[in-house]
N, C-alpha and C positions, 0 to 999 in steps of 0.2 A: 599522485592517488596511491590509492591498496586498495587491492585485489587479491584472490584468492585461486588459487589452482592443485588442487590433491595429485599427489604423487602418480595414481594411475591416469592421469590425462598429460601427464606430461611428455616429455619425446628430447630426450637431453640429446642422445645420438644423432639422431637425422639434422636439430636444429631449427628444426620447421616450426610456423607461429601455430600453437593450441591457440583453438576456441571454449569455450563452457559457457553456460549460464549458471550464475549464482547470484546469493543475493542481493540486488539492486537498493534496496533500504531497509534497515534495520529501526522499528521504533519512529520509522518519521525519518531516519538521518539519514541522510546520502550516506552509503558505505562505500563511496568509490571517496568519498574526503574525512572520514573517520580515524585517526590516529589506530595506529594498533592497540595503544593501551585501550580504546573503543569498545574494538572491536573484540577484546577477550573480553571485557567486561559487561556487555549486549550481549554476549553468545552463552552467557554462565548467567542470568538472569534469569528469572519467573517472571513470564509475562503478566500474569495479575498485580504483581510488583509495579507494572511499568505505567507511565503516562499514555493513551493515544493523541498524537497531537488534530485528529481529523474528526474525532465525535467533538458536538459542539456540549462543553462547559456550560450545566444547567446552574441558575444563580443560588446562591445555598447548598449547594451536592460538593461532595469532593470530582476532583477531575476522571471522567471515564477511563476507565483502566484500559489496559491492549487484553482485546477477547481469541488474539488469533494465539496457538499455540506456536512461540520461535520469534513472533515478532517482524515476521519476515511481510513487508508489505507490497513488497513486490521483485519481482527475477530483473534481470538484467546480463547482459552476455558480455564477456570480459576474453580479450587478445593476450598474450607471452608471446612476446617475440622471442629471436634471436638470443636474448641478450637476456633474457629472461623477465625485462618491463612486464607486468600485468599493468591494464588500463580497458575502461569500461570502452562499449561498443551500442553505437545508439539508444534510442530511449527503453527507461524502465516498462516491464508488464505488471502489471496489477496482480495482482495475489487474494489482496484481501478487501472482500464488499468497502471496508469505512474507509480502505484508499481514496473512493472516489467522491466523500463530503467534505473534502479539503475545500476550505471556505467557502462552501454552499455553491462554486462555477460548475457544477454539472446541474444546479435546478434552475440557474440563467440562463442556463444555455438552451436545455431543454423547452424553457418555458419560453424561450424567445423565438425559438425555430416552430415548434406546437399551435403556441397559443398565443402567441405575438406580446408578451406582458415576461420580463425578465425577472418579474419579484414575483410570482407566486406564492401562494399558499400551500404549504406542503405538507402534505397527510401521510402519519407512518403506520406498515403495519397493519394496513383496511381489512375486515372478514369481509366473505365475499363468497358468492353461492351456498345459500345458506340451507341444511337439510330441511328432510320432511318433519314436521311436532306431529309427532307419534299420540299425544294424550291432550289436554286443556295445561295441565301444571307443569309440564316441561317445557325445556331450553335447547332451542337448535343451536347445531354446530357447525361453526363454517366449517365450508369443505375446502377452504385455504385463507391465506392473507395475500396481500398484493404488499409490496416494500413501498412503494409510493405514490402517492395520489399528488398530482399538480395541478390546482386549481386556479382559476383563474376570473376575478366578478366585473374585471373591468368593461362598461359598456351596457349595451341590454341583454346579452349572453351568458350565461355559465359557460366557459369553456374549461375544458379536464379533461388530462390523461396520465395513465397509468404507467409507473417507471419501475422496470426489476431489473435490479443491479447482479452481476454477476460476474466474477473476476476469474482468472485461468487458475486451474486449481492440480494441487501436486500431491503426493501420497505419497508413501515406502518411505525407507529410510537414506534413502540417499541425501535429503539435507540434515537428518542429524551428523552425518558424515563431515560434514561443511564446517557443523558447529565445535565439531571436536578436533577441527583440523584448526580452527581458528582458537579454542580453547588450549590446546597440546603445542600443536607445531608453529612454532609461533618463526621459525626459521623459514616458513615456506610462504607467512604476508612477506610482499614486498610492494615496497613506498616508495613515487615519487613525487616530490613536492610540485604543485601544479600554481603559476604565480596566477595572484588574484584570488583563489579557490582556498574556503577554510572550512572547518566545521559549523555544519549548520544542520539547522532542523528547520521544517518547513508547517509547523503549525499557524493556523487562523489566529491564533493570540496571536504570537509575533509580529505578526506582517512581514516579514521575508518570502522573498521568492516563490514561487513553485518549484518544483524539480525541474519541471521543462522548460523553464527560464534562468538556470542556473548559468552561473556563468565558465565556460569550459576551457578558456583560451589557454593556449598553453607559449 
């Protein structure tokens, strides 16, 4: 597997294990399973030129592009042992709201728990709290938008619930430092092959398993 540890996070003198957070997924790919050449290519790519595997494709329309600069879908903790081997720790933490849309799992789960229907209708960006009309010919503006509204029409009652999706947010130049290290400092990328793990993407079009079900056996 591969991971990235910048020079300012290493401790070569003490030999102690170093841990830090880095990219968990880039453009839908498991970062820890990417070969070094893919890491360099993705870190140099423009996000608008890269497809997003989690956005739902519309028939007859181009494949939706990534809308997040850098293409980081999630973050993940990595550890570096005394021998310099880097490996991931635990599960990824979502940093892009589009990442929640994988195969509609989130709508199935919320619909089942709150509405008793795992296949609810999904309405996106629904306006709410309309402002007061000042004149006869004037249109009112919505105070805000609800990310998703899930609706179940099963039975005699119409059931619905609102769903707001928030991901972990990061800012500043620290992530760009990681991208520079991916593009330039090739010697700082440590790779170790893991049996049964290969480069993979988690697109809802491929039918492959999602990240949390990936085989990580040693």
